[in-house]
C-alpha positions in Angstrom: 240.5 251.3 205.3 243.2 253.0 203.1 246.5 251.2 202.3 249.4 253.6 201.7 252.3 251.8 200.0 255.8 252.6 201.0 257.2 253.0 197.5 258.3 255.5 194.8 256.0 258.0 193.2 257.2 260.1 190.2 256.4 262.9 190.0 255.2 263.4 193.6 251.7 264.6 194.4 253.0 268.0 195.3 255.0 268.3 192.1 251.8 267.7 190.2 250.0 270.3 192.4 252.8 272.9 191.9 252.3 272.6 188.1 248.5 272.6 188.3 247.7 275.3 190.9 248.8 278.5 189.1 246.0 278.0 186.5 243.3 277.8 189.2 241.3 281.0 189.7 241.1 280.6 193.5 244.8 280.1 194.0 246.8 283.2 194.9 249.8 281.6 196.6 253.3 280.7 195.5 253.3 277.3 193.8 257.0 277.0 194.4 256.5 277.2 198.2 253.9 274.5 198.9 254.1 273.3 202.5 251.9 270.3 203.4 249.8 270.4 206.6 248.4 267.0 206.1 245.8 264.9 204.3 242.7 262.8 204.9 241.4 259.8 203.0 238.1 258.2 202.1 237.4 254.7 201.0 236.0 253.8 197.6 233.6 250.9 198.3 234.7 249.3 195.1 238.4 249.5 196.0 239.4 251.0 192.6 239.8 254.8 193.2 242.1 256.4 195.7 240.5 259.4 197.4 242.7 261.9 199.3 242.2 265.5 200.4 245.3 267.6 200.7 245.6 270.6 203.0 248.6 272.9 202.6 249.9 276.5 202.6 251.7 278.2 199.7 254.1 280.9 201.0 251.8 282.6 203.5 249.1 281.8 206.1 246.3 281.0 203.7 245.3 277.3 204.0 244.3 275.6 200.7 242.3 272.4 200.3 242.6 270.2 197.2 241.0 266.7 197.1 242.5 264.4 194.5 241.3 261.1 193.1 243.7 258.5 191.8 242.7 256.0 189.0 244.4 253.2 187.2 242.9 254.3 183.9 241.6 257.7 182.5 238.3 258.9 183.9 235.7 259.1 181.1 234.9 262.7 180.3 237.5 263.8 182.9 239.8 265.9 180.7 238.7 269.1 182.4 239.7 267.8 185.8 243.0 266.0 185.1 245.9 267.2 187.3 248.5 264.8 185.8 249.8 261.3 185.8 252.3 259.6 188.2 254.3 256.4 188.1 253.6 254.4 191.3 256.2 251.8 192.3 253.5 249.2 193.1 250.3 250.3 191.2 251.9 251.5 188.0 250.6 254.6 186.1 248.0 256.6 188.1 245.9 259.4 186.7 245.3 262.1 189.3 242.1 264.2 189.1 240.7 267.3 190.8 238.3 265.2 192.8 235.2 267.4 192.4 235.1 266.1 188.9 235.1 262.5 189.9 231.7 260.9 190.5 233.2 258.4 193.0 234.6 261.2 195.2 231.4 263.2 195.0 229.3 260.2 196.1 231.7 259.4 199.0 232.1 263.0 200.1 228.4 263.6 200.1 227.7 260.4 202.0 230.3 261.2 204.6 228.9 264.7 205.2 225.2 263.6 205.2 225.7 260.6 207.4 228.2 262.1 209.9 231.1 259.8 208.8 234.8 260.2 209.4 237.8 259.7 207.1 239.1 256.2 206.6 241.6 254.4 208.8 245.0 254.5 207.3 247.6 251.7 207.0 251.1 251.8 205.6 252.4 248.7 203.7 256.0 247.8 203.0 257.4 245.8 200.1 256.9 242.6 202.0 253.2 243.2 202.5 253.5 244.1 206.2 250.9 246.7 207.3 250.8 249.0 210.3 248.1 251.5 211.2 249.1 255.2 211.2 247.3 258.3 212.5 245.8 260.5 209.8 247.5 263.9 209.7 244.1 265.5 209.1 241.0 264.2 210.8 237.6 264.9 209.2 234.0 264.3 210.1 230.7 265.1 208.5 227.9 267.0 210.3 225.0 264.8 209.4 223.2 261.9 211.0 223.5 258.2 210.2 220.0 257.9 208.7 220.3 260.8 206.3 219.4 260.1 202.7 222.0 261.1 200.1 220.8 262.4 196.7 222.5 261.1 193.5 225.4 263.2 192.3 226.6 261.3 189.3 225.4 263.8 186.7 226.2 267.3 187.9 227.1 270.8 186.8 230.5 271.8 188.1 231.3 275.5 188.4 233.4 277.9 190.4 231.9 280.3 193.0 234.5 282.5 194.7 237.0 280.1 196.4 234.7 277.1 196.2 234.1 274.5 193.5 230.5 273.6 193.2 228.9 270.3 191.9 225.2 270.9 191.6 222.0 269.1 190.6 218.3 270.2 190.7 218.1 268.6 194.2 221.5 269.1 195.9 224.6 271.3 195.9 228.1 270.0 197.0 230.8 272.5 197.6 234.6 271.9 198.1 236.1 274.9 199.8 239.5 275.6 198.3 240.5 278.3 200.8 239.9 276.8 204.2 238.0 278.7 206.8 239.9 277.6 209.9 237.6 279.4 212.4 234.3 278.8 210.7 231.1 279.2 212.7 228.1 277.0 212.8 226.5 275.6 209.6 223.7 277.7 208.2 220.2 276.2 208.1 219.9 273.6 205.4 223.7 273.1 205.1 225.8 270.3 206.4 229.6 270.5 206.5 232.8 268.5 206.5 235.1 269.8 209.1 238.8 269.1 209.6 241.2 269.0 212.5 244.9 269.1 212.7 247.4 270.7 215.1 246.4 274.4 215.5 243.0 274.0 213.8 239.7 272.5 215.0 236.5 272.6 213.1 238.0 273.9 209.9 235.5 274.1 207.0 236.5 271.9 204.1 233.3 271.1 202.3 229.5 271.6 202.5 226.4 270.0 201.3 223.0 271.5 200.7 220.1 269.0 200.3 
């Protein structure tokens, strides 16, 4: 499960995104007009890295998808993927990364797609430590089956292909789709997808995995 602390965050996640997005080749919106649609979360089994996928618009009807990973210390060899740092009222300094460059996110995303898993359950926690479950604003599910084997994705080549970011090895290709295909059709042969759902969208294509 994911714990979301009710506390201060400076700068906010969307302030970081507004500064980072104009330099991304797939972004054509207005970074000053970001409007959140929602987010989903995955659990890091080690409990160290926060994993959150943001879905939003930027001044028009185009829907963007940016997964971020949050760490308590800099990611080794992660300079090319850093989005910025934030001061969290409970956790202290957090380093935010474009999650396609984070091996923890890649492993969790690939596993969720290949094994047909959903996003994590979310709980908010107040200053006294009281928790309450909340509904995810974006629900996600992978297209695979429980017994599917997941190739290793620690050492990858990361590149851009159109509006997707690709993490690739000799044996597998993981794609994060930055511009969301809301009315995507069925998965092509040999491809498994991560689909999202929120008000007004069902089956939106967020990521895909070829193995």
